[in-house]
Predicted model as a PDB file, atoms N, CA, C, CB and O in Angstrom, pLDDT in the B-factor column:
MODEL        1                                                                  
ATOM      1  N   MET A   1      47.352   9.816  -6.587  1.00 67.00           N  
ATOM      2  CA  MET A   1      46.604   9.050  -5.784  1.00 67.00           C  
ATOM      3  C   MET A   1      45.423   9.634  -5.029  1.00 67.00           C  
ATOM      4  CB  MET A   1      47.427   8.524  -4.956  1.00 67.00           C  
ATOM      5  O   MET A   1      45.006  10.790  -4.960  1.00 67.00           O  
ATOM      6  N   SER A   2      44.874   8.146  -4.313  1.00 71.00           N  
ATOM      7  CA  SER A   2      43.504   8.852  -3.610  1.00 71.00           C  
ATOM      8  C   SER A   2      43.786   8.379  -1.887  1.00 71.00           C  
ATOM      9  CB  SER A   2      41.671   8.018  -4.403  1.00 71.00           C  
ATOM     10  O   SER A   2      44.314   7.362  -1.437  1.00 71.00           O  
ATOM     11  N   TYR A   3      43.394   9.169  -1.423  1.00 75.00           N  
ATOM     12  CA  TYR A   3      42.793   9.279   0.073  1.00 75.00           C  
ATOM     13  C   TYR A   3      41.637   9.191   0.556  1.00 75.00           C  
ATOM     14  CB  TYR A   3      42.967  10.228   0.556  1.00 75.00           C  
ATOM     15  O   TYR A   3      40.682   9.640  -0.078  1.00 75.00           O  
ATOM     16  N   THR A   4      41.479   8.609   1.749  1.00 71.00           N  
ATOM     17  CA  THR A   4      40.898   8.775   2.217  1.00 71.00           C  
ATOM     18  C   THR A   4      40.236   9.136   3.442  1.00 71.00           C  
ATOM     19  CB  THR A   4      40.905   8.439   1.878  1.00 71.00           C  
ATOM     20  O   THR A   4      39.804   8.314   4.252  1.00 71.00           O  
ATOM     21  N   LEU A   5      40.164  10.437   3.563  1.00 71.00           N  
ATOM     22  CA  LEU A   5      39.936  10.815   4.902  1.00 71.00           C  
ATOM     23  C   LEU A   5      38.841  10.338   6.259  1.00 71.00           C  
ATOM     24  CB  LEU A   5      39.727  11.962   4.625  1.00 71.00           C  
ATOM     25  O   LEU A   5      39.082  10.294   7.465  1.00 71.00           O  
ATOM     26  N   ALA A   6      37.558  10.010   5.486  1.00 70.00           N  
ATOM     27  CA  ALA A   6      36.645   9.545   6.609  1.00 70.00           C  
ATOM     28  C   ALA A   6      35.962   8.232   5.915  1.00 70.00           C  
ATOM     29  CB  ALA A   6      35.448  10.806   7.110  1.00 70.00           C  
ATOM     30  O   ALA A   6      36.041   8.104   4.693  1.00 70.00           O  
ATOM     31  N   ALA A   7      35.451   7.490   6.526  1.00 68.00           N  
ATOM     32  CA  ALA A   7      34.551   6.661   5.626  1.00 68.00           C  
ATOM     33  C   ALA A   7      33.467   6.502   6.945  1.00 68.00           C  
ATOM     34  CB  ALA A   7      35.347   5.018   4.842  1.00 68.00           C  
ATOM     35  O   ALA A   7      33.642   6.152   8.112  1.00 68.00           O  
ATOM     36  N   VAL A   8      31.969   7.037   5.986  1.00 65.00           N  
ATOM     37  CA  VAL A   8      30.512   6.957   6.506  1.00 65.00           C  
ATOM     38  C   VAL A   8      30.557   6.077   6.738  1.00 65.00           C  
ATOM     39  CB  VAL A   8      29.406   7.177   5.926  1.00 65.00           C  
ATOM     40  O   VAL A   8      31.238   5.413   5.957  1.00 65.00           O  
ATOM     41  N   THR A   9      29.785   5.112   8.206  1.00 67.00           N  
ATOM     42  CA  THR A   9      29.651   3.944   7.810  1.00 67.00           C  
ATOM     43  C   THR A   9      27.747   3.630   9.587  1.00 67.00           C  
ATOM     44  CB  THR A   9      31.886   2.873   7.896  1.00 67.00           C  
ATOM     45  O   THR A   9      27.306   4.410  10.432  1.00 67.00           O  
ATOM     46  N   GLY A  10      27.487   2.614   9.336  1.00 65.00           N  
ATOM     47  CA  GLY A  10      25.956   2.726   9.828  1.00 65.00           C  
ATOM     48  C   GLY A  10      25.137   2.837   8.789  1.00 65.00           C  
ATOM     49  O   GLY A  10      25.414   2.316   7.709  1.00 65.00           O  
ATOM     50  N   SER A  11      24.234   3.401   8.958  1.00 67.00           N  
ATOM     51  CA  SER A  11      22.803   3.503   9.145  1.00 67.00           C  
ATOM     52  C   SER A  11      21.948   4.499   8.885  1.00 67.00           C  
ATOM     53  CB  SER A  11      22.577   3.331  10.172  1.00 67.00           C  
ATOM     54  O   SER A  11      21.229   4.943   9.780  1.00 67.00           O  
ATOM     55  N   ILE A  12      21.905   5.128   7.243  1.00 73.00           N  
ATOM     56  CA  ILE A  12      21.382   6.418   7.176  1.00 73.00           C  
ATOM     57  C   ILE A  12      19.896   7.051   7.611  1.00 73.00           C  
ATOM     58  CB  ILE A  12      21.537   6.618   5.980  1.00 73.00           C  
ATOM     59  O   ILE A  12      19.415   8.182   7.678  1.00 73.00           O  
ATOM     60  N   ALA A  13      19.314   5.316   7.937  1.00 70.00           N  
ATOM     61  CA  ALA A  13      18.065   5.524   8.590  1.00 70.00           C  
ATOM     62  C   ALA A  13      17.431   6.522   9.639  1.00 70.00           C  
ATOM     63  CB  ALA A  13      17.952   4.580   9.042  1.00 70.00           C  
ATOM     64  O   ALA A  13      16.258   6.830   9.851  1.00 70.00           O  
ATOM     65  N   SER A  14      18.404   6.845  10.115  1.00 71.00           N  
ATOM     66  CA  SER A  14      18.688   7.071  11.322  1.00 71.00           C  
ATOM     67  C   SER A  14      18.733   9.318  11.152  1.00 71.00           C  
ATOM     68  CB  SER A  14      20.428   5.924  11.734  1.00 71.00           C  
ATOM     69  O   SER A  14      18.097  10.144  11.806  1.00 71.00           O  
ATOM     70  N   ILE A  15      19.743   9.524  10.033  1.00 76.00           N  
ATOM     71  CA  ILE A  15      19.518  10.094   9.658  1.00 76.00           C  
ATOM     72  C   ILE A  15      18.119  10.696   8.893  1.00 76.00           C  
ATOM     73  CB  ILE A  15      20.268   9.887   9.473  1.00 76.00           C  
ATOM     74  O   ILE A  15      17.767  11.875   8.861  1.00 76.00           O  
ATOM     75  N   GLY A  16      17.481   9.610   8.331  1.00 77.00           N  
ATOM     76  CA  GLY A  16      16.128   9.857   7.921  1.00 77.00           C  
ATOM     77  C   GLY A  16      15.146  10.758   9.118  1.00 77.00           C  
ATOM     78  O   GLY A  16      14.537  11.828   9.127  1.00 77.00           O  
ATOM     79  N   TYR A  17      15.418   9.568  10.137  1.00 77.00           N  
ATOM     80  CA  TYR A  17      14.135   9.455  11.561  1.00 77.00           C  
ATOM     81  C   TYR A  17      14.478  11.289  11.893  1.00 77.00           C  
ATOM     82  CB  TYR A  17      14.763   7.865  13.539  1.00 77.00           C  
ATOM     83  O   TYR A  17      13.712  12.227  12.111  1.00 77.00           O  
ATOM     84  N   GLY A  18      15.656  11.217  11.820  1.00 77.00           N  
ATOM     85  CA  GLY A  18      15.831  12.530  12.456  1.00 77.00           C  
ATOM     86  C   GLY A  18      15.518  13.292  12.383  1.00 77.00           C  
ATOM     87  O   GLY A  18      15.350  14.046  13.341  1.00 77.00           O  
ATOM     88  N   ILE A  19      15.148  13.660  10.762  1.00 81.00           N  
ATOM     89  CA  ILE A  19      14.457  14.278   9.774  1.00 81.00           C  
ATOM     90  C   ILE A  19      13.375  14.289   9.908  1.00 81.00           C  
ATOM     91  CB  ILE A  19      14.595  13.947   8.754  1.00 81.00           C  
ATOM     92  O   ILE A  19      12.795  15.348  10.144  1.00 81.00           O  
ATOM     93  N   ALA A  20      12.753  13.173   9.811  1.00 80.00           N  
ATOM     94  CA  ALA A  20      11.059  13.062   9.669  1.00 80.00           C  
ATOM     95  C   ALA A  20      10.458  13.299  11.289  1.00 80.00           C  
ATOM     96  CB  ALA A  20      10.507  11.222   8.985  1.00 80.00           C  
ATOM     97  O   ALA A  20       9.265  13.156  11.561  1.00 80.00           O  
ATOM     98  N   ALA A  21      11.604  13.720  12.393  1.00 81.00           N  
ATOM     99  CA  ALA A  21      10.570  13.946  13.848  1.00 81.00           C  
ATOM    100  C   ALA A  21      10.093  15.361  13.808  1.00 81.00           C  
ATOM    101  CB  ALA A  21      11.445  13.738  15.485  1.00 81.00           C  
ATOM    102  O   ALA A  21       9.406  15.996  14.607  1.00 81.00           O  
ATOM    103  N   PHE A  22      10.679  15.712  12.584  1.00 87.00           N  
ATOM    104  CA  PHE A  22       9.939  17.538  12.527  1.00 87.00           C  
ATOM    105  C   PHE A  22       8.460  17.664  12.498  1.00 87.00           C  
ATOM    106  CB  PHE A  22      10.346  18.470  10.992  1.00 87.00           C  
ATOM    107  O   PHE A  22       7.648  18.489  12.917  1.00 87.00           O  
ATOM    108  N   GLY A  23       8.382  15.945  11.503  1.00 86.00           N  
ATOM    109  CA  GLY A  23       6.679  17.289  11.134  1.00 86.00           C  
ATOM    110  C   GLY A  23       6.147  16.357  12.460  1.00 86.00           C  
ATOM    111  O   GLY A  23       6.738  17.115  13.230  1.00 86.00           O  
ATOM    112  N   PRO A  24       5.704  15.637  13.126  1.00 87.00           N  
ATOM    113  CA  PRO A  24       5.163  15.430  14.357  1.00 87.00           C  
ATOM    114  C   PRO A  24       5.379  16.386  15.559  1.00 87.00           C  
ATOM    115  CB  PRO A  24       5.570  14.262  14.681  1.00 87.00           C  
ATOM    116  O   PRO A  24       4.586  17.003  16.270  1.00 87.00           O  
ATOM    117  N   GLY A  25       6.500  16.308  15.539  1.00 88.00           N  
ATOM    118  CA  GLY A  25       6.703  17.388  16.618  1.00 88.00           C  
ATOM    119  C   GLY A  25       6.449  19.111  16.384  1.00 88.00           C  
ATOM    120  O   GLY A  25       6.499  20.013  17.220  1.00 88.00           O  
ATOM    121  N   ILE A  26       6.135  19.172  14.773  1.00 91.00           N  
ATOM    122  CA  ILE A  26       5.468  20.716  14.614  1.00 91.00           C  
ATOM    123  C   ILE A  26       3.806  20.319  14.575  1.00 91.00           C  
ATOM    124  CB  ILE A  26       6.059  21.669  12.896  1.00 91.00           C  
ATOM    125  O   ILE A  26       2.820  21.053  14.654  1.00 91.00           O  
ATOM    126  N   GLY A  27       3.970  18.307  14.365  1.00 89.00           N  
ATOM    127  CA  GLY A  27       2.134  18.847  14.527  1.00 89.00           C  
ATOM    128  C   GLY A  27       1.764  19.007  16.189  1.00 89.00           C  
ATOM    129  O   GLY A  27       0.716  19.585  16.476  1.00 89.00           O  
ATOM    130  N   VAL A  28       2.685  18.459  17.331  1.00 91.00           N  
ATOM    131  CA  VAL A  28       2.188  18.448  18.822  1.00 91.00           C  
ATOM    132  C   VAL A  28       2.108  20.028  18.766  1.00 91.00           C  
ATOM    133  CB  VAL A  28       3.321  17.672  20.156  1.00 91.00           C  
ATOM    134  O   VAL A  28       1.214  20.524  19.451  1.00 91.00           O  
ATOM    135  N   GLY A  29       2.756  20.712  18.191  1.00 93.00           N  
ATOM    136  CA  GLY A  29       3.229  22.117  19.036  1.00 93.00           C  
ATOM    137  C   GLY A  29       2.145  22.670  18.245  1.00 93.00           C  
ATOM    138  O   GLY A  29       1.613  23.517  18.963  1.00 93.00           O  
ATOM    139  N   ILE A  30       1.482  22.609  16.994  1.00 94.00           N  
ATOM    140  CA  ILE A  30      -0.331  23.206  16.582  1.00 94.00           C  
ATOM    141  C   ILE A  30      -1.059  23.152  17.292  1.00 94.00           C  
ATOM    142  CB  ILE A  30      -1.201  22.649  15.653  1.00 94.00           C  
ATOM    143  O   ILE A  30      -1.664  24.144  17.698  1.00 94.00           O  
ATOM    144  N   ILE A  31      -1.293  21.787  17.756  1.00 93.00           N  
ATOM    145  CA  ILE A  31      -2.685  20.867  18.514  1.00 93.00           C  
ATOM    146  C   ILE A  31      -2.688  21.975  19.342  1.00 93.00           C  
ATOM    147  CB  ILE A  31      -2.540  19.075  19.397  1.00 93.00           C  
ATOM    148  O   ILE A  31      -3.595  22.803  19.257  1.00 93.00           O  
ATOM    149  N   PHE A  32      -1.242  22.157  20.603  1.00 94.00           N  
ATOM    150  CA  PHE A  32      -1.194  22.393  21.226  1.00 94.00           C  
ATOM    151  C   PHE A  32      -1.890  24.044  21.766  1.00 94.00           C  
ATOM    152  CB  PHE A  32      -0.267  21.903  21.146  1.00 94.00           C  
ATOM    153  O   PHE A  32      -2.586  24.480  22.683  1.00 94.00           O  
ATOM    154  N   GLY A  33      -1.211  24.535  20.588  1.00 95.00           N  
ATOM    155  CA  GLY A  33      -1.006  25.660  20.622  1.00 95.00           C  
ATOM    156  C   GLY A  33      -2.379  26.357  20.673  1.00 95.00           C  
ATOM    157  O   GLY A  33      -2.739  27.153  21.540  1.00 95.00           O  
ATOM    158  N   LYS A  34      -3.353  25.777  19.214  1.00 95.00           N  
ATOM    159  CA  LYS A  34      -4.719  26.244  19.370  1.00 95.00           C  
ATOM    160  C   LYS A  34      -5.801  25.464  20.118  1.00 95.00           C  
ATOM    161  CB  LYS A  34      -5.185  26.433  18.139  1.00 95.00           C  
ATOM    162  O   LYS A  34      -7.000  25.740  20.159  1.00 95.00           O  
ATOM    163  N   GLY A  35      -5.154  24.416  20.716  1.00 94.00           N  
ATOM    164  CA  GLY A  35      -5.857  24.348  21.557  1.00 94.00           C  
ATOM    165  C   GLY A  35      -6.111  24.887  23.476  1.00 94.00           C  
ATOM    166  O   GLY A  35      -6.882  24.633  24.401  1.00 94.00           O  
ATOM    167  N   THR A  36      -5.238  25.505  23.278  1.00 94.00           N  
ATOM    168  CA  THR A  36      -5.061  27.291  24.320  1.00 94.00           C  
ATOM    169  C   THR A  36      -5.730  27.805  23.392  1.00 94.00           C  
ATOM    170  CB  THR A  36      -3.321  28.338  24.662  1.00 94.00           C  
ATOM    171  O   THR A  36      -6.740  28.487  23.574  1.00 94.00           O  
ATOM    172  N   GLU A  37      -5.425  27.636  22.719  1.00 96.00           N  
ATOM    173  CA  GLU A  37      -6.511  29.211  22.102  1.00 96.00           C  
ATOM    174  C   GLU A  37      -7.536  28.996  22.103  1.00 96.00           C  
ATOM    175  CB  GLU A  37      -6.498  29.852  20.675  1.00 96.00           C  
ATOM    176  O   GLU A  37      -8.420  29.774  22.464  1.00 96.00           O  
ATOM    177  N   ALA A  38      -7.680  27.891  21.701  1.00 95.00           N  
ATOM    178  CA  ALA A  38      -9.538  27.637  21.613  1.00 95.00           C  
ATOM    179  C   ALA A  38      -9.642  27.697  23.435  1.00 95.00           C  
ATOM    180  CB  ALA A  38     -10.270  25.483  20.659  1.00 95.00           C  
ATOM    181  O   ALA A  38     -10.153  28.755  23.800  1.00 95.00           O  
ATOM    182  N   LEU A  39      -9.318  26.922  24.392  1.00 95.00           N  
ATOM    183  CA  LEU A  39      -9.872  27.773  25.953  1.00 95.00           C  
ATOM    184  C   LEU A  39      -9.599  28.473  26.335  1.00 95.00           C  
ATOM    185  CB  LEU A  39      -9.887  27.505  26.996  1.00 95.00           C  
ATOM    186  O   LEU A  39      -9.498  28.368  27.557  1.00 95.00           O  
ATOM    187  N   ALA A  40      -9.332  29.423  25.903  1.00 95.00           N  
ATOM    188  CA  ALA A  40      -9.394  31.143  26.346  1.00 95.00           C  
ATOM    189  C   ALA A  40     -10.211  31.874  25.859  1.00 95.00           C  
ATOM    190  CB  ALA A  40      -8.311  31.954  26.070  1.00 95.00           C  
ATOM    191  O   ALA A  40     -10.530  32.946  26.372  1.00 95.00           O  
ATOM    192  N   ARG A  41     -10.963  31.165  24.176  1.00 96.00           N  
ATOM    193  CA  ARG A  41     -12.051  31.504  23.714  1.00 96.00           C  
ATOM    194  C   ARG A  41     -13.489  30.975  24.455  1.00 96.00           C  
ATOM    195  CB  ARG A  41     -11.895  31.127  22.432  1.00 96.00           C  
ATOM    196  O   ARG A  41     -14.347  31.607  25.071  1.00 96.00           O  
ATOM    197  N   GLN A  42     -13.359  29.444  24.097  1.00 95.00           N  
ATOM    198  CA  GLN A  42     -14.729  29.339  24.980  1.00 95.00           C  
ATOM    199  C   GLN A  42     -13.885  28.285  26.540  1.00 95.00           C  
ATOM    200  CB  GLN A  42     -16.411  28.169  23.745  1.00 95.00           C  
ATOM    201  O   GLN A  42     -13.392  27.157  26.513  1.00 95.00           O  
ATOM    202  N   PRO A  43     -14.025  29.205  27.644  1.00 94.00           N  
ATOM    203  CA  PRO A  43     -13.668  28.399  28.684  1.00 94.00           C  
ATOM    204  C   PRO A  43     -14.690  26.875  29.078  1.00 94.00           C  
ATOM    205  CB  PRO A  43     -13.652  29.465  29.858  1.00 94.00           C  
ATOM    206  O   PRO A  43     -14.426  25.832  29.675  1.00 94.00           O  
ATOM    207  N   GLU A  44     -15.606  27.269  28.575  1.00 96.00           N  
ATOM    208  CA  GLU A  44     -16.961  26.200  28.810  1.00 96.00           C  
ATOM    209  C   GLU A  44     -16.895  24.580  28.724  1.00 96.00           C  
ATOM    210  CB  GLU A  44     -18.042  26.527  27.668  1.00 96.00           C  
ATOM    211  O   GLU A  44     -17.267  23.548  29.283  1.00 96.00           O  
ATOM    212  N   ALA A  45     -15.933  25.247  27.295  1.00 95.00           N  
ATOM    213  CA  ALA A  45     -16.228  24.233  26.382  1.00 95.00           C  
ATOM    214  C   ALA A  45     -14.558  22.801  26.596  1.00 95.00           C  
ATOM    215  CB  ALA A  45     -16.411  25.284  24.513  1.00 95.00           C  
ATOM    216  O   ALA A  45     -14.255  21.933  25.777  1.00 95.00           O  
ATOM    217  N   ALA A  46     -13.984  23.047  27.710  1.00 95.00           N  
ATOM    218  CA  ALA A  46     -12.693  22.383  28.608  1.00 95.00           C  
ATOM    219  C   ALA A  46     -12.518  21.329  27.946  1.00 95.00           C  
ATOM    220  CB  ALA A  46     -12.862  21.986  30.202  1.00 95.00           C  
ATOM    221  O   ALA A  46     -11.718  21.234  27.015  1.00 95.00           O  
ATOM    222  N   GLY A  47     -13.617  19.978  28.568  1.00 94.00           N  
ATOM    223  CA  GLY A  47     -13.520  19.018  28.253  1.00 94.00           C  
ATOM    224  C   GLY A  47     -13.308  17.927  27.559  1.00 94.00           C  
ATOM    225  O   GLY A  47     -12.641  16.900  27.686  1.00 94.00           O  
ATOM    226  N   LEU A  48     -14.596  18.745  26.198  1.00 95.00           N  
ATOM    227  CA  LEU A  48     -14.207  18.497  24.941  1.00 95.00           C  
ATOM    228  C   LEU A  48     -12.600  18.558  24.313  1.00 95.00           C  
ATOM    229  CB  LEU A  48     -14.991  19.358  24.319  1.00 95.00           C  
ATOM    230  O   LEU A  48     -11.800  17.685  23.974  1.00 95.00           O  
ATOM    231  N   ILE A  49     -12.571  19.826  24.338  1.00 94.00           N  
ATOM    232  CA  ILE A  49     -11.489  20.714  23.767  1.00 94.00           C  
ATOM    233  C   ILE A  49     -10.026  19.745  24.466  1.00 94.00           C  
ATOM    234  CB  ILE A  49     -11.705  22.672  24.433  1.00 94.00           C  
ATOM    235  O   ILE A  49      -9.116  19.693  23.638  1.00 94.00           O  
ATOM    236  N   ARG A  50      -9.773  19.178  25.501  1.00 94.00           N  
ATOM    237  CA  ARG A  50      -9.340  18.836  26.023  1.00 94.00           C  
ATOM    238  C   ARG A  50      -8.832  17.430  25.716  1.00 94.00           C  
ATOM    239  CB  ARG A  50      -9.857  19.169  26.739  1.00 94.00           C  
ATOM    240  O   ARG A  50      -7.679  17.001  25.758  1.00 94.00           O  
ATOM    241  N   SER A  51     -10.063  16.769  25.373  1.00 95.00           N  
ATOM    242  CA  SER A  51     -10.446  15.555  24.506  1.00 95.00           C  
ATOM    243  C   SER A  51      -9.745  14.912  23.273  1.00 95.00           C  
ATOM    244  CB  SER A  51     -11.591  15.843  24.041  1.00 95.00           C  
ATOM    245  O   SER A  51      -9.330  13.775  23.048  1.00 95.00           O  
ATOM    246  N   ASN A  52      -9.782  16.537  22.271  1.00 94.00           N  
ATOM    247  CA  ASN A  52      -9.734  16.331  21.468  1.00 94.00           C  
ATOM    248  C   ASN A  52      -8.289  16.279  21.079  1.00 94.00           C  
ATOM    249  CB  ASN A  52     -10.511  16.907  21.050  1.00 94.00           C  
ATOM    250  O   ASN A  52      -7.768  15.772  20.086  1.00 94.00           O  
ATOM    251  N   GLN A  53      -7.651  17.056  22.306  1.00 93.00           N  
ATOM    252  CA  GLN A  53      -6.177  17.628  21.911  1.00 93.00           C  
ATOM    253  C   GLN A  53      -5.002  16.266  22.282  1.00 93.00           C  
ATOM    254  CB  GLN A  53      -5.784  19.280  23.048  1.00 93.00           C  
ATOM    255  O   GLN A  53      -3.902  15.988  21.804  1.00 93.00           O  
ATOM    256  N   ILE A  54      -5.716  15.727  23.190  1.00 94.00           N  
ATOM    257  CA  ILE A  54      -5.608  14.353  23.658  1.00 94.00           C  
ATOM    258  C   ILE A  54      -5.641  13.058  22.358  1.00 94.00           C  
ATOM    259  CB  ILE A  54      -6.923  14.200  24.734  1.00 94.00           C  
ATOM    260  O   ILE A  54      -4.888  12.091  22.470  1.00 94.00           O  
ATOM    261  N   LEU A  55      -6.254  13.142  21.587  1.00 94.00           N  
ATOM    262  CA  LEU A  55      -6.864  12.559  20.730  1.00 94.00           C  
ATOM    263  C   LEU A  55      -5.554  12.254  19.573  1.00 94.00           C  
ATOM    264  CB  LEU A  55      -8.159  13.458  20.315  1.00 94.00           C  
ATOM    265  O   LEU A  55      -4.785  11.313  19.380  1.00 94.00           O  
ATOM    266  N   GLY A  56      -5.900  14.326  18.608  1.00 91.00           N  
ATOM    267  CA  GLY A  56      -4.176  14.341  18.408  1.00 91.00           C  
ATOM    268  C   GLY A  56      -3.169  14.404  18.391  1.00 91.00           C  
ATOM    269  O   GLY A  56      -2.534  14.583  17.351  1.00 91.00           O  
ATOM    270  N   PHE A  57      -2.546  14.255  19.772  1.00 93.00           N  
ATOM    271  CA  PHE A  57      -1.510  14.135  20.029  1.00 93.00           C  
ATOM    272  C   PHE A  57      -1.000  12.976  20.530  1.00 93.00           C  
ATOM    273  CB  PHE A  57      -1.335  14.919  20.568  1.00 93.00           C  
ATOM    274  O   PHE A  57       0.201  12.996  20.797  1.00 93.00           O  
ATOM    275  N   ALA A  58      -1.935  11.429  20.830  1.00 93.00           N  
ATOM    276  CA  ALA A  58      -1.407  10.617  20.515  1.00 93.00           C  
ATOM    277  C   ALA A  58      -1.927   9.846  19.206  1.00 93.00           C  
ATOM    278  CB  ALA A  58      -1.304  10.075  21.528  1.00 93.00           C  
ATOM    279  O   ALA A  58      -1.914   8.615  19.239  1.00 93.00           O  
ATOM    280  N   PHE A  59      -2.466  10.623  17.852  1.00 91.00           N  
ATOM    281  CA  PHE A  59      -2.472  10.224  16.346  1.00 91.00           C  
ATOM    282  C   PHE A  59      -0.793  10.858  15.811  1.00 91.00           C  
ATOM    283  CB  PHE A  59      -4.064  11.130  15.390  1.00 91.00           C  
ATOM    284  O   PHE A  59      -0.119  10.193  15.024  1.00 91.00           O  
ATOM    285  N   CYS A  60      -0.451  11.780  16.197  1.00 89.00           N  
ATOM    286  CA  CYS A  60       1.073  12.369  15.975  1.00 89.00           C  
ATOM    287  C   CYS A  60       2.029  11.604  16.554  1.00 89.00           C  
ATOM    288  CB  CYS A  60       1.322  13.753  16.544  1.00 89.00           C  
ATOM    289  O   CYS A  60       2.996  11.171  15.926  1.00 89.00           O  
ATOM    290  N   GLU A  61       1.867  11.441  17.494  1.00 88.00           N  
ATOM    291  CA  GLU A  61       2.953  10.807  18.380  1.00 88.00           C  
ATOM    292  C   GLU A  61       3.115   9.220  18.342  1.00 88.00           C  
ATOM    293  CB  GLU A  61       2.648  11.198  19.849  1.00 88.00           C  
ATOM    294  O   GLU A  61       4.084   8.647  18.839  1.00 88.00           O  
ATOM    295  N   ALA A  62       1.986   8.526  17.652  1.00 90.00           N  
ATOM    296  CA  ALA A  62       2.491   6.786  16.287  1.00 90.00           C  
ATOM    297  C   ALA A  62       2.676   7.429  15.691  1.00 90.00           C  
ATOM    298  CB  ALA A  62       1.561   5.423  15.457  1.00 90.00           C  
ATOM    299  O   ALA A  62       3.902   7.503  15.775  1.00 90.00           O  
ATOM    300  N   LEU A  63       2.174   8.573  14.521  1.00 85.00           N  
ATOM    301  CA  LEU A  63       3.184   8.493  13.292  1.00 85.00           C  
ATOM    302  C   LEU A  63       5.134   8.782  13.957  1.00 85.00           C  
ATOM    303  CB  LEU A  63       2.528  10.079  11.974  1.00 85.00           C  
ATOM    304  O   LEU A  63       6.021   8.387  13.201  1.00 85.00           O  
ATOM    305  N   ALA A  64       5.414   9.233  14.877  1.00 84.00           N  
ATOM    306  CA  ALA A  64       6.676   9.567  15.241  1.00 84.00           C  
ATOM    307  C   ALA A  64       7.149   8.295  16.056  1.00 84.00           C  
ATOM    308  CB  ALA A  64       6.708  10.943  16.035  1.00 84.00           C  
ATOM    309  O   ALA A  64       8.354   8.308  16.307  1.00 84.00           O  
ATOM    310  N   LEU A  65       6.674   7.559  16.366  1.00 87.00           N  
ATOM    311  CA  LEU A  65       7.026   5.832  17.400  1.00 87.00           C  
ATOM    312  C   LEU A  65       7.023   4.757  15.816  1.00 87.00           C  
ATOM    313  CB  LEU A  65       4.986   5.109  19.068  1.00 87.00           C  
ATOM    314  O   LEU A  65       7.953   3.970  15.638  1.00 87.00           O  
ATOM    315  N   ILE A  66       5.857   4.880  14.770  1.00 85.00           N  
ATOM    316  CA  ILE A  66       6.405   3.851  13.880  1.00 85.00           C  
ATOM    317  C   ILE A  66       7.733   4.527  13.288  1.00 85.00           C  
ATOM    318  CB  ILE A  66       5.294   3.401  12.682  1.00 85.00           C  
ATOM    319  O   ILE A  66       8.762   3.856  13.373  1.00 85.00           O  
ATOM    320  N   GLY A  67       7.819   6.087  12.559  1.00 80.00           N  
ATOM    321  CA  GLY A  67       9.062   6.147  11.850  1.00 80.00           C  
ATOM    322  C   GLY A  67      10.014   6.022  12.626  1.00 80.00           C  
ATOM    323  O   GLY A  67      10.871   5.636  11.831  1.00 80.00           O  
ATOM    324  N   LEU A  68      10.900   6.094  14.381  1.00 81.00           N  
ATOM    325  CA  LEU A  68      11.288   5.400  15.027  1.00 81.00           C  
ATOM    326  C   LEU A  68      11.884   3.967  14.870  1.00 81.00           C  
ATOM    327  CB  LEU A  68      10.582   5.519  15.560  1.00 81.00           C  
ATOM    328  O   LEU A  68      13.091   3.723  14.840  1.00 81.00           O  
ATOM    329  N   VAL A  69      10.702   2.893  14.757  1.00 83.00           N  
ATOM    330  CA  VAL A  69      10.755   1.391  14.610  1.00 83.00           C  
ATOM    331  C   VAL A  69      11.141   1.143  13.259  1.00 83.00           C  
ATOM    332  CB  VAL A  69       9.414   0.664  14.927  1.00 83.00           C  
ATOM    333  O   VAL A  69      11.685   0.054  13.076  1.00 83.00           O  
ATOM    334  N   MET A  70      10.994   1.892  12.262  1.00 79.00           N  
ATOM    335  CA  MET A  70      11.072   1.958  10.630  1.00 79.00           C  
ATOM    336  C   MET A  70      12.737   1.317  10.102  1.00 79.00           C  
ATOM    337  CB  MET A  70      10.847   3.903  10.082  1.00 79.00           C  
ATOM    338  O   MET A  70      12.921   0.180   9.667  1.00 79.00           O  
ATOM    339  N   PRO A  71      13.544   2.115  10.239  1.00 75.00           N  
ATOM    340  CA  PRO A  71      14.453   1.662  10.177  1.00 75.00           C  
ATOM    341  C   PRO A  71      15.431   0.809  11.079  1.00 75.00           C  
ATOM    342  CB  PRO A  71      14.710   2.378   9.848  1.00 75.00           C  
ATOM    343  O   PRO A  71      16.335   0.198  10.509  1.00 75.00           O  
ATOM    344  N   PHE A  72      15.312   0.734  12.374  1.00 77.00           N  
ATOM    345  CA  PHE A  72      15.076  -0.917  12.534  1.00 77.00           C  
ATOM    346  C   PHE A  72      14.727  -2.284  11.770  1.00 77.00           C  
ATOM    347  CB  PHE A  72      14.270  -0.978  13.185  1.00 77.00           C  
ATOM    348  O   PHE A  72      15.300  -3.356  11.573  1.00 77.00           O  
ATOM    349  N   VAL A  73      13.349  -1.632  11.401  1.00 80.00           N  
ATOM    350  CA  VAL A  73      12.678  -2.938  10.278  1.00 80.00           C  
ATOM    351  C   VAL A  73      13.503  -3.336   9.149  1.00 80.00           C  
ATOM    352  CB  VAL A  73      11.252  -2.483   9.466  1.00 80.00           C  
ATOM    353  O   VAL A  73      13.898  -4.477   8.908  1.00 80.00           O  
ATOM    354  N   TYR A  74      13.758  -2.105   8.374  1.00 75.00           N  
ATOM    355  CA  TYR A  74      14.005  -1.927   6.732  1.00 75.00           C  
ATOM    356  C   TYR A  74      15.580  -2.645   6.796  1.00 75.00           C  
ATOM    357  CB  TYR A  74      13.975   0.079   6.033  1.00 75.00           C  
ATOM    358  O   TYR A  74      16.057  -3.494   6.043  1.00 75.00           O  
ATOM    359  N   GLY A  75      16.151  -2.010   7.917  1.00 67.00           N  
ATOM    360  CA  GLY A  75      17.652  -1.640   7.899  1.00 67.00           C  
ATOM    361  C   GLY A  75      18.296  -2.725   7.912  1.00 67.00           C  
ATOM    362  O   GLY A  75      17.982  -3.909   8.038  1.00 67.00           O  
ATOM    363  N   LYS A  76      19.340  -2.107   7.748  1.00 62.00           N  
ATOM    364  CA  LYS A  76      20.407  -3.650   6.987  1.00 62.00           C  
ATOM    365  C   LYS A  76      21.404  -4.429   8.491  1.00 62.00           C  
ATOM    366  CB  LYS A  76      22.171  -2.727   5.329  1.00 62.00           C  
ATOM    367  O   LYS A  76      22.144  -5.395   8.307  1.00 62.00           O  
TER     368      LYS A  76                                                      
ENDMDL                                                                          
END                                                                             
């Protein structure tokens, strides 16, 4: 005899997104960590460093948002 203890329902894509969210999270951490390091080394270049940080942050977050939407686009 075979008994079913638990059934898994839903989309596995949500678990995939949870795992994939580590990439942009690590990227944002590296961007701001290195930006802070650069500001400590060259405070006179604060404007350029800050604008590059914001641009890198936007690219990393765009990847995260694309990953959030894809399970809904390709899910059943």
